[in-house]
N, C-alpha and C positions, 0 to 999 in steps of 0.2 A: 504494500500500500504506500502510495506517495505521501510526502509530508502534507501536501494540500488535501488529499483525500482523508488522511488521518485527522487533520484539523476539522474537516467537515463532519466526520464521524463523531468527534467529541462534541461539537456544537449540537448535532442532532440528538445525541444521547442526553445532553443537558436540557434541550428544549422539551423533550418528552416528560421531564420531571416537573415542569412548571405548569401551573393552572392558567394557561393563556387561552383567551377566547378567540374563536374564529379560525380562518384558514390562512396559513402563512403564504403571503404572495410576494414578499420582498425581504431580502436579507443582505446587508452590505456593511463593510467597515465604516466606522463613524468617528469623527473628531480627530484630533492630532495629539492625544495624550501619549506619553512615553512609558507609562507604568503598566496599566492594564490593557488587555485587548478588548476593544469595544465595538459592538455591532448594533445597527439600527434594524429593528424588525417591524414589518408592517403586516397586520392581520386583517383580512376582509371579514366583516361581520355579516350576519344573515340579512340585515337591512341594506346592505351594499356599502355602508360606511366603513372606514378603516380605523383601526386602533393600533397605535404604535408603542413599542417598548424598546428599552435599552437593555441589551445583554452584555455582560462583562465577564471575562475570565480574569479573576484576580491574580495579581503577581505575588505568589506566596514565597518568592525568593526575597523580595523586599519587605513584604508584610508577612512576617513569619508566623503570626498567630491570627489567621483569617477568621477563625471561629469567634475569637474575642473582638476582632475588628467589627464583625457583623453584629455582634451583640451591642456594641456601642452605637452603630448606625441605627439599629432598630429602636433602641431605647430613646435616642435623641429625636429621631423623626416621629415616633409615636407621641412623644411629649410635645413636640412642635405642632403636630396636627391639632392637639387639644387646645393649645394656646391660640393658634391661628383661628380656629373655629370660634373660640370664646371672644376673639376680637372682631368677629364678623368677616374674616377673610376666607379665602378659598384654599383649604388644606391640600386639595389635589394639584394645585399649581404653585403654591408658595413654599412647599418643602418637597424633598424627594419622597417617593412612596415605594416601599419595597414590595415586590410581588412574591408571594410565597409559593413554595412547591406544593404539589398535590398532597404531600404529607404535612404541610404547615410549617416547613422549615424556611429560613431566610436565605439559604444558599444550598447548592448541591455540589457534592464532591464526586467527580466522575471516576470511572474505572482506572484511569491513569493518574489519579491524584490531583487533578485540576479542580479549582474551586470556581463555581459559577454563581452569578446572581442576576436578578432582573429588576429593573425599575420601570415604572410608568414613564413614557416619554411626555415631556411637558411641551405642548404644542404652542405655536405662535410666539416663540422666544428667539432671541439672538444672544450670542456670546461675543464679547469684545476682547481682542487679543492684546491690546495696548491702550494706554491712556491717550485719548485724542484731544481732550479738553479738561479744564478744571471742573466742569460740570460732571463729566464722566466719573472723575475721581471722587467728587463730592457724593454723587449718587451711590457709588460703591461703598463709601465710608458709612453712609446712612444704613445701608444694607448690613454691613458687618457689625455696626453698632447695634442695630436692631436684633441681630442674631444673639449678641451678648445679652441684650435686655430680655428677650424671650426665654433665655436659658438661665437667667440670673438666680432663679430659685431652685434650679435643678441641682441635686447633690452631686457635685463633680467627682467626689471620691468614690462614687458607685460605678464610674466608668473605668475600663481597663486602660492601662498605659501600654498601648500596643507597640510603641517604639520607645523603649526606655531611654530617658534623658534626651529626648528629641530636641528640646530647646533649653537644655541645661548647659549654659555657656561655659561654666567652669569645667564640666565633664568634657565638652567639645575641646576646650583648651588643653586638657590633659591628653586627649587623643592627638591633638596637633603636636604637642611636645614629643610624644612618642615617634611621630612621623619625622620630626626634625632629628631626633637622636639616632634613629635607625638609618635615615637617608639612604634607602635601599638602592636608588639609582644614581646616587652622587649628584643630585640636582640642587642641594642646599646652597652651593656656591653661586648658582644662577639667581637665587632668590634671597640673597643676604639682606637686602633692604626691607623686603616684605616680612621676612622672619623677625627682624629687629623691631619693625613696627608692631607686629602682633605681640611679641614678648613684652614690649614696653607697656602694654595695656592689661597685663594679667590681673591687676587689682580690680579692674572693672568687671571681670567675668563673674564674680559671685555676688554682685550687688543685689540683683533681683532675687536670687535664690535665698540669700541671707534674710531679706525682708519677708519672704514667704515663710521661712523657717521660724522667724521671730513673731509671726502672726500679724505683721504690718501690711501685708498684701494678701487678699483672699484667693483661695484656690477656686478656679472657675472652669466651666466647660469652654474649651477653646478649639477653634477650627485648625489653626497651625499652618495653613497654607493659603493666606488671604490675598491671593493675586486676583486682579480684575477678571481674568478669564474663568474664575470659579464662581461667577455670578451669572444667572440668566436674566436678561432684560426683556420685558414685554415688547414685542416688535411693533405694537401700535402706539402705546403710551411712552415707550422708551424708559419706563421706570424700572428700577431694580426689582426683581420679582422673587428670585429663589437662590439660596446659597447651595452650591453643589460640591461634589468631590469631598465627601465627609470621611474619607479613609483615615485622616490624621486627627479626627475629633478625639480629644483626650482631656484629662485634667491638666490645667496649666494656668497661665496668667493672661489677663486681658491685654497686657502690654506686649505679649508675643504677637497677637493678631494685629494690633495697631502697628507695631514696629515692622513686621514683615511687609505690610502694605506700603509703608513709607519707603522701605528699601527697594521695593519693586517699582512703585509708581511715581515717586517724587524725585527720582534721579533724572537728570537731563541727558544722560547717556545710556546706551545699551549696556546690558549686564556684562558683555564681553568687549566693550569698546577699548580699542588699543590707544586712541588719542585721549589721554587722561585730562587734557585741557577742556574736553567736552563734558566732563563728569563733575557735577556738583548737585547739592540738594536744592531743588526749586522751592523757594519760600512760599510762593503763591500756591503751589500744589500742596505743600505741607499744611498751609492754612486751610485750604479747601477740605482736605481730608480730616484735619483735626476738628473743624466746625461740624462736618457731617457725622463723624464718628461719635462725638459727644451728643449731638442731637439724637442720633439713633439709639445710643445707650439710654437716653431719657432719664438721667439721674441715677442709674443703677451702679455707677462706679463710685468708689470711695474717693475722698479728696487726695489720699496718698497715691492712688492709682493714677489720677489725673496729673498730679505733680510729676510722676515718674514717666510720663509718656515720651518725652525726648530721650530718656535713657533706654526705653524700650526700642525706639527707632535706632539708636546708636548700637545697642548690643545685638539686635537681630542682623544688622548689616555687618558688624564685626564678626559675629558667629558664622555667617555665611562665607565671609572672606577666609576665615581660618579653615573652614571645611574645604573650600576650593584649593587652598594652599596645601593642606595636608594630603589631599588627593593627588595633586601635582607631584608632591614628594614621594608618594607611594606608588606612582606609576599609572595614574588616571584610571583607577579600577572601579570607581563609583559613578562619577558624573561623566556622561557621554561627551566626547570631544570631537571636534571637526577640523582641528588643525594642531600642529605642534605648539605646545605651550598654551593651549586654550585655557586650561584651568588656572594657569599663572596669570593670564590676562584677566580672567574673571576675579581672581583674588585682588589684583591691583585696582580694579574699578571699585570693588567694595571698600577697600582701604582708603581710596581717594574720597569716597563718599563719607566714610567715617571722619576723615580729617576735615572735610568741609563742614560736617555737622559740628565738630568741636570748634571750628572757627566761627560758626554762626550760632553758637550755643545760646547766647543772650537773646537773639532774635527768636529762636525756637521756643524758649521758655516764655517769652513775652506773648507769643501767639497762643500758647496753651493757656496762659493766665487770662487772655482776652476772652476765651470761650469757656472758662471755668464756671461751673454751675454752683 
Protein backbone atom coordinates (compact mmCIF):
# COMPACT_ATOMS: atom_id res chain seq x y z
CA UNK A 1 0.00 0.00 0.00
CA UNK A 2 1.37 3.41 -0.96
CA UNK A 3 1.88 6.15 1.61
CA UNK A 4 -1.05 8.07 0.08
CA UNK A 5 -3.35 5.06 0.16
CA UNK A 6 -2.28 4.29 3.71
CA UNK A 7 -3.16 7.83 4.79
CA UNK A 8 -6.56 7.56 3.11
CA UNK A 9 -7.19 4.28 4.87
CA UNK A 10 -6.42 5.89 8.23
CA UNK A 11 -8.76 8.81 7.45
CA UNK A 12 -11.56 6.46 6.43
CA UNK A 13 -11.01 4.40 9.57
CA UNK A 14 -11.30 7.52 11.69
CA UNK A 15 -14.39 8.86 9.91
CA UNK A 16 -16.23 5.61 10.53
CA UNK A 17 -15.94 6.26 14.26
CA UNK A 18 -17.49 9.73 14.37
CA UNK A 19 -21.21 10.44 14.41
CA UNK A 20 -21.20 12.64 11.28
CA UNK A 21 -24.51 13.31 9.55
CA UNK A 22 -25.17 12.95 5.83
CA UNK A 23 -23.10 11.69 2.89
CA UNK A 24 -19.45 12.67 2.46
CA UNK A 25 -19.16 14.60 -0.81
CA UNK A 26 -15.83 16.44 -0.37
CA UNK A 27 -12.63 15.95 1.58
CA UNK A 28 -9.55 18.15 1.19
CA UNK A 29 -6.53 19.43 3.14
CA UNK A 30 -7.28 22.68 4.92
CA UNK A 31 -5.31 25.62 6.32
CA UNK A 32 -1.57 26.14 6.60
CA UNK A 33 -0.85 24.82 10.08
CA UNK A 34 2.49 23.10 10.65
CA UNK A 35 1.58 20.91 13.65
CA UNK A 36 -1.56 18.87 12.96
CA UNK A 37 -2.86 17.41 9.68
CA UNK A 38 -6.14 19.19 8.97
CA UNK A 39 -8.93 18.33 6.51
CA UNK A 40 -12.18 20.04 5.57
CA UNK A 41 -15.09 17.63 5.13
CA UNK A 42 -18.40 18.41 3.43
CA UNK A 43 -21.45 16.20 4.02
CA UNK A 44 -24.66 16.41 2.00
CA UNK A 45 -27.80 16.27 4.11
CA UNK A 46 -31.17 14.78 3.11
CA UNK A 47 -32.59 18.26 2.49
CA UNK A 48 -29.80 18.98 -0.02
CA UNK A 49 -27.88 21.35 2.22
CA UNK A 50 -24.29 20.78 3.23
CA UNK A 51 -22.78 20.48 6.69
CA UNK A 52 -19.03 20.88 7.06
CA UNK A 53 -16.56 19.60 9.63
CA UNK A 54 -12.87 19.93 10.45
CA UNK A 55 -11.00 16.63 10.84
CA UNK A 56 -7.55 16.68 12.43
CA UNK A 57 -4.87 14.13 13.04
CA UNK A 58 -3.17 15.39 16.19
CA UNK A 59 0.60 15.51 16.26
CA UNK A 60 1.35 13.29 19.24
CA UNK A 61 5.09 13.77 18.75
CA UNK A 62 4.78 17.40 19.87
CA UNK A 63 1.69 16.91 22.04
CA UNK A 64 2.78 13.83 23.91
CA UNK A 65 -0.39 13.60 26.04
CA UNK A 66 -3.26 13.87 23.52
CA UNK A 67 -5.76 12.36 25.96
CA UNK A 68 -5.09 15.11 28.50
CA UNK A 69 -4.97 17.74 25.77
CA UNK A 70 -8.47 16.78 24.62
CA UNK A 71 -9.75 16.76 28.20
CA UNK A 72 -8.61 20.38 28.44
CA UNK A 73 -10.25 21.29 25.13
CA UNK A 74 -13.54 19.65 26.07
CA UNK A 75 -13.66 21.18 29.55
CA UNK A 76 -12.90 24.67 28.29
CA UNK A 77 -15.23 24.61 25.27
CA UNK A 78 -18.13 23.16 27.26
CA UNK A 79 -17.65 25.87 29.88
CA UNK A 80 -17.45 28.54 27.18
CA UNK A 81 -20.67 27.28 25.59
CA UNK A 82 -22.51 27.87 28.87
CA UNK A 83 -21.04 31.35 29.34
CA UNK A 84 -21.75 32.37 25.75
CA UNK A 85 -25.35 31.12 25.96
CA UNK A 86 -25.88 32.99 29.23
CA UNK A 87 -24.61 36.17 27.54
CA UNK A 88 -27.07 35.72 24.67
CA UNK A 89 -24.40 34.70 22.16
CA UNK A 90 -24.25 31.81 19.69
CA UNK A 91 -22.24 28.93 21.22
CA UNK A 92 -22.19 27.11 17.87
CA UNK A 93 -20.18 29.97 16.32
CA UNK A 94 -18.38 31.68 19.17
CA UNK A 95 -16.37 28.72 20.42
CA UNK A 96 -15.05 25.48 18.99
CA UNK A 97 -17.44 22.54 19.22
CA UNK A 98 -16.05 19.03 19.58
CA UNK A 99 -17.89 16.31 17.65
CA UNK A 100 -17.99 13.04 19.58
CA UNK A 101 -17.41 9.54 18.29
CA UNK A 102 -20.30 7.09 18.17
CA UNK A 103 -19.08 5.90 21.58
CA UNK A 104 -19.19 9.40 23.01
CA UNK A 105 -15.43 9.98 23.06
CA UNK A 106 -13.78 13.29 22.15
CA UNK A 107 -11.16 11.62 19.92
CA UNK A 108 -10.36 8.34 18.23
CA UNK A 109 -7.07 6.44 18.35
CA UNK A 110 -6.69 4.43 15.15
CA UNK A 111 -5.08 1.03 14.57
CA UNK A 112 -1.71 2.68 13.85
CA UNK A 113 -1.70 4.82 16.99
CA UNK A 114 -2.81 8.09 15.36
CA UNK A 115 -5.14 10.38 17.27
CA UNK A 116 -8.08 11.96 15.42
CA UNK A 117 -10.67 14.58 16.37
CA UNK A 118 -13.49 16.44 14.67
CA UNK A 119 -14.87 19.96 15.16
CA UNK A 120 -17.89 21.64 13.64
CA UNK A 121 -16.76 23.96 10.84
CA UNK A 122 -17.68 27.57 11.62
CA UNK A 123 -19.17 28.99 8.44
CA UNK A 124 -18.85 32.54 7.08
CA UNK A 125 -15.58 33.34 8.82
CA UNK A 126 -12.12 34.48 7.74
CA UNK A 127 -8.70 34.17 9.33
CA UNK A 128 -6.08 36.94 9.12
CA UNK A 129 -2.46 35.89 8.79
CA UNK A 130 -0.91 39.20 9.79
CA UNK A 131 -1.79 42.56 11.31
CA UNK A 132 -2.91 44.87 8.50
CA UNK A 133 -4.07 47.76 10.68
CA UNK A 134 -4.29 48.96 14.27
CA UNK A 135 -7.99 48.05 14.15
CA UNK A 136 -7.19 44.42 13.33
CA UNK A 137 -4.85 44.29 16.30
CA UNK A 138 -7.34 46.05 18.57
CA UNK A 139 -10.11 43.61 17.58
CA UNK A 140 -7.85 40.65 18.26
CA UNK A 141 -6.98 42.12 21.66
CA UNK A 142 -10.65 42.45 22.60
CA UNK A 143 -11.18 38.82 21.59
CA UNK A 144 -8.27 37.47 23.61
CA UNK A 145 -9.21 39.70 26.54
CA UNK A 146 -12.80 38.44 26.39
CA UNK A 147 -11.45 34.88 26.34
CA UNK A 148 -9.74 35.69 29.65
CA UNK A 149 -12.90 37.26 31.05
CA UNK A 150 -15.17 34.36 30.11
CA UNK A 151 -12.78 31.90 31.76
CA UNK A 152 -11.86 34.10 34.75
CA UNK A 153 -13.96 31.99 37.14
CA UNK A 154 -12.85 28.64 35.73
CA UNK A 155 -10.59 26.74 38.18
CA UNK A 156 -7.38 26.73 36.15
CA UNK A 157 -5.73 24.15 38.39
CA UNK A 158 -8.23 21.56 37.11
CA UNK A 159 -6.64 21.69 33.66
CA UNK A 160 -3.68 19.51 32.69
CA UNK A 161 -0.29 21.04 31.96
CA UNK A 162 0.09 19.24 28.65
CA UNK A 163 3.47 20.82 27.87
CA UNK A 164 5.31 21.21 31.19
CA UNK A 165 6.99 24.60 31.71
CA UNK A 166 5.73 25.85 28.34
CA UNK A 167 6.02 29.52 29.34
CA UNK A 168 8.28 29.08 32.36
CA UNK A 169 11.00 31.47 31.23
CA UNK A 170 13.41 30.42 33.97
CA UNK A 171 13.10 26.79 32.83
CA UNK A 172 13.57 27.82 29.19
CA UNK A 173 16.68 29.74 30.27
CA UNK A 174 18.15 26.61 31.87
CA UNK A 175 17.53 24.71 28.62
CA UNK A 176 19.30 27.52 26.77
CA UNK A 177 22.28 27.34 29.14
CA UNK A 178 22.60 23.61 28.46
CA UNK A 179 22.59 24.26 24.71
CA UNK A 180 25.37 26.84 25.13
CA UNK A 181 27.45 24.55 27.30
CA UNK A 182 27.15 21.53 25.02
CA UNK A 183 27.56 23.55 21.79
CA UNK A 184 27.09 20.35 19.83
CA UNK A 185 27.84 21.81 16.42
CA UNK A 186 30.40 24.41 17.42
CA UNK A 187 28.05 27.28 16.59
CA UNK A 188 28.45 29.27 19.81
CA UNK A 189 31.30 31.29 18.33
CA UNK A 190 28.97 32.57 15.60
CA UNK A 191 26.42 33.70 18.17
CA UNK A 192 28.64 35.29 20.84
CA UNK A 193 26.75 38.57 20.93
CA UNK A 194 23.35 36.90 21.10
CA UNK A 195 24.47 34.51 23.84
CA UNK A 196 25.85 37.42 25.87
CA UNK A 197 22.60 39.37 25.40
CA UNK A 198 20.56 36.43 26.69
CA UNK A 199 22.84 35.66 29.63
CA UNK A 200 22.82 39.29 30.77
CA UNK A 201 19.07 39.10 31.39
CA UNK A 202 18.99 35.99 33.57
CA UNK A 203 17.57 37.89 36.53
CA UNK A 204 14.44 38.76 34.54
CA UNK A 205 13.60 35.16 33.77
CA UNK A 206 11.99 34.32 37.12
CA UNK A 207 10.14 37.60 37.73
CA UNK A 208 6.69 36.32 36.76
CA UNK A 209 7.03 32.81 38.17
CA UNK A 210 8.20 34.29 41.49
CA UNK A 211 5.12 36.52 41.63
CA UNK A 212 2.94 33.51 40.88
CA UNK A 213 4.60 31.46 43.60
CA UNK A 214 4.21 34.31 46.07
CA UNK A 215 0.49 34.57 45.29
CA UNK A 216 0.83 38.05 43.79
CA UNK A 217 -0.33 36.90 40.36
CA UNK A 218 -3.31 34.53 39.94
CA UNK A 219 -3.19 31.27 38.01
CA UNK A 220 -5.54 31.51 35.05
CA UNK A 221 -6.70 29.58 32.01
CA UNK A 222 -4.44 30.77 29.21
CA UNK A 223 -4.40 30.15 25.47
CA UNK A 224 -0.60 30.38 25.17
CA UNK A 225 -0.51 30.92 21.40
CA UNK A 226 -2.26 34.25 20.93
CA UNK A 227 -1.37 35.02 17.34
CA UNK A 228 -3.83 36.90 15.13
CA UNK A 229 -4.35 33.82 12.96
CA UNK A 230 -5.84 31.95 15.90
CA UNK A 231 -8.98 34.08 15.72
CA UNK A 232 -11.89 33.64 13.33
CA UNK A 233 -13.50 36.89 12.16
CA UNK A 234 -17.07 37.08 10.90
CA UNK A 235 -16.77 37.66 7.16
CA UNK A 236 -19.75 40.05 7.10
CA UNK A 237 -19.25 42.17 10.21
CA UNK A 238 -15.43 41.74 10.34
CA UNK A 239 -15.75 41.36 14.11
CA UNK A 240 -13.64 38.84 16.01
CA UNK A 241 -15.87 35.84 16.57
CA UNK A 242 -14.08 32.77 17.90
CA UNK A 243 -10.74 31.82 19.43
CA UNK A 244 -9.36 28.66 17.80
CA UNK A 245 -6.38 26.32 18.16
CA UNK A 246 -6.87 25.40 21.81
CA UNK A 247 -4.13 22.76 21.91
CA UNK A 248 -1.99 24.83 24.27
CA UNK A 249 -4.81 25.85 26.64
CA UNK A 250 -3.35 25.25 30.08
CA UNK A 251 -2.98 26.83 33.50
CA UNK A 252 -0.79 29.93 33.21
CA UNK A 253 -0.65 33.71 33.51
CA UNK A 254 -2.74 36.25 31.60
CA UNK A 255 0.56 38.02 30.96
CA UNK A 256 1.65 35.14 28.74
CA UNK A 257 -1.28 35.71 26.37
CA UNK A 258 -0.81 39.47 26.32
CA UNK A 259 2.94 39.21 25.83
CA UNK A 260 2.85 36.66 23.03
CA UNK A 261 0.42 38.82 21.08
CA UNK A 262 2.68 41.87 21.42
CA UNK A 263 5.72 39.84 20.37
CA UNK A 264 3.93 38.63 17.26
CA UNK A 265 1.83 41.61 16.28
CA UNK A 266 3.47 44.83 17.52
CA UNK A 267 6.83 44.31 15.83
CA UNK A 268 7.57 46.40 12.75
CA UNK A 269 9.58 43.55 11.21
CA UNK A 270 9.01 39.94 10.29
CA UNK A 271 9.94 37.28 12.83
CA UNK A 272 12.98 36.34 10.74
CA UNK A 273 13.89 39.80 9.39
CA UNK A 274 17.61 40.00 8.61
CA UNK A 275 17.76 43.81 8.57
CA UNK A 276 17.47 44.59 12.28
CA UNK A 277 17.06 48.29 11.50
CA UNK A 278 13.52 47.38 10.46
CA UNK A 279 12.69 45.79 13.83
CA UNK A 280 11.20 47.72 16.72
CA UNK A 281 8.09 47.73 18.89
CA UNK A 282 5.38 49.88 17.32
CA UNK A 283 3.98 52.02 20.16
CA UNK A 284 0.73 52.67 18.28
CA UNK A 285 0.12 48.95 17.90
CA UNK A 286 1.14 48.32 21.51
CA UNK A 287 -1.41 50.93 22.59
CA UNK A 288 -4.14 49.50 20.35
CA UNK A 289 -3.64 46.03 21.77
CA UNK A 290 -3.38 47.20 25.39
CA UNK A 291 -6.60 49.20 25.07
CA UNK A 292 -8.45 46.30 23.45
CA UNK A 293 -7.12 43.62 25.78
CA UNK A 294 -8.10 45.52 28.92
CA UNK A 295 -11.51 46.31 27.46
CA UNK A 296 -12.02 42.66 26.60
CA UNK A 297 -10.92 41.55 30.07
CA UNK A 298 -13.64 43.81 31.46
CA UNK A 299 -12.12 44.35 34.88
CA UNK A 300 -11.24 40.67 35.45
CA UNK A 301 -7.50 41.35 35.80
CA UNK A 302 -5.90 42.38 39.07
CA UNK A 303 -4.03 45.65 39.38
CA UNK A 304 -0.76 43.71 39.67
CA UNK A 305 -1.47 41.86 36.43
CA UNK A 306 -2.11 45.14 34.63
CA UNK A 307 1.04 46.68 36.09
CA UNK A 308 3.12 43.76 34.81
CA UNK A 309 1.81 43.80 31.22
CA UNK A 310 5.01 45.35 29.78
CA UNK A 311 7.07 42.67 31.54
CA UNK A 312 4.83 40.02 30.00
CA UNK A 313 5.57 41.45 26.56
CA UNK A 314 9.30 41.61 27.21
CA UNK A 315 9.61 38.12 28.71
CA UNK A 316 7.54 36.34 26.05
CA UNK A 317 9.71 37.98 23.38
CA UNK A 318 12.92 37.16 25.24
CA UNK A 319 11.76 33.59 25.88
CA UNK A 320 11.04 33.04 22.21
CA UNK A 321 14.47 34.44 21.38
CA UNK A 322 16.34 32.05 23.67
CA UNK A 323 14.30 29.14 22.29
CA UNK A 324 15.32 30.08 18.73
CA UNK A 325 18.93 30.51 19.82
CA UNK A 326 19.03 27.22 21.73
CA UNK A 327 17.61 25.42 18.71
CA UNK A 328 20.24 27.01 16.47
CA UNK A 329 22.98 25.77 18.83
CA UNK A 330 21.42 22.30 19.00
CA UNK A 331 21.21 21.87 15.23
CA UNK A 332 17.76 23.24 14.33
CA UNK A 333 15.92 20.16 15.54
CA UNK A 334 12.69 21.82 16.75
CA UNK A 335 11.77 24.87 14.65
CA UNK A 336 11.55 24.35 10.91
CA UNK A 337 14.16 26.33 8.99
CA UNK A 338 14.24 27.46 5.36
CA UNK A 339 17.80 28.70 5.11
CA UNK A 340 21.18 28.46 6.82
CA UNK A 341 21.16 30.37 10.10
CA UNK A 342 17.39 30.85 10.04
CA UNK A 343 16.95 30.28 13.77
CA UNK A 344 19.81 32.63 14.55
CA UNK A 345 18.10 35.32 12.46
CA UNK A 346 14.90 34.68 14.40
CA UNK A 347 16.71 34.98 17.71
CA UNK A 348 18.28 38.25 16.62
CA UNK A 349 14.91 39.80 15.74
CA UNK A 350 13.47 38.81 19.10
CA UNK A 351 16.44 40.26 20.98
CA UNK A 352 16.28 43.47 18.95
CA UNK A 353 12.62 43.73 19.94
CA UNK A 354 13.52 43.13 23.60
CA UNK A 355 16.19 45.84 23.45
CA UNK A 356 13.73 48.26 21.88
CA UNK A 357 11.16 47.51 24.58
CA UNK A 358 13.78 48.29 27.21
CA UNK A 359 14.59 51.54 25.42
CA UNK A 360 10.90 52.48 25.32
CA UNK A 361 10.02 51.12 28.76
CA UNK A 362 8.70 54.42 30.12
CA UNK A 363 6.44 54.80 27.09
CA UNK A 364 5.11 51.24 27.47
CA UNK A 365 4.31 51.73 31.15
CA UNK A 366 2.64 55.08 30.44
CA UNK A 367 0.38 53.44 27.86
CA UNK A 368 -0.64 50.73 30.33
CA UNK A 369 -1.29 53.36 33.01
CA UNK A 370 -3.48 55.28 30.55
CA UNK A 371 -5.87 52.34 30.17
CA UNK A 372 -5.61 51.02 33.71
CA UNK A 373 -9.09 50.37 35.09
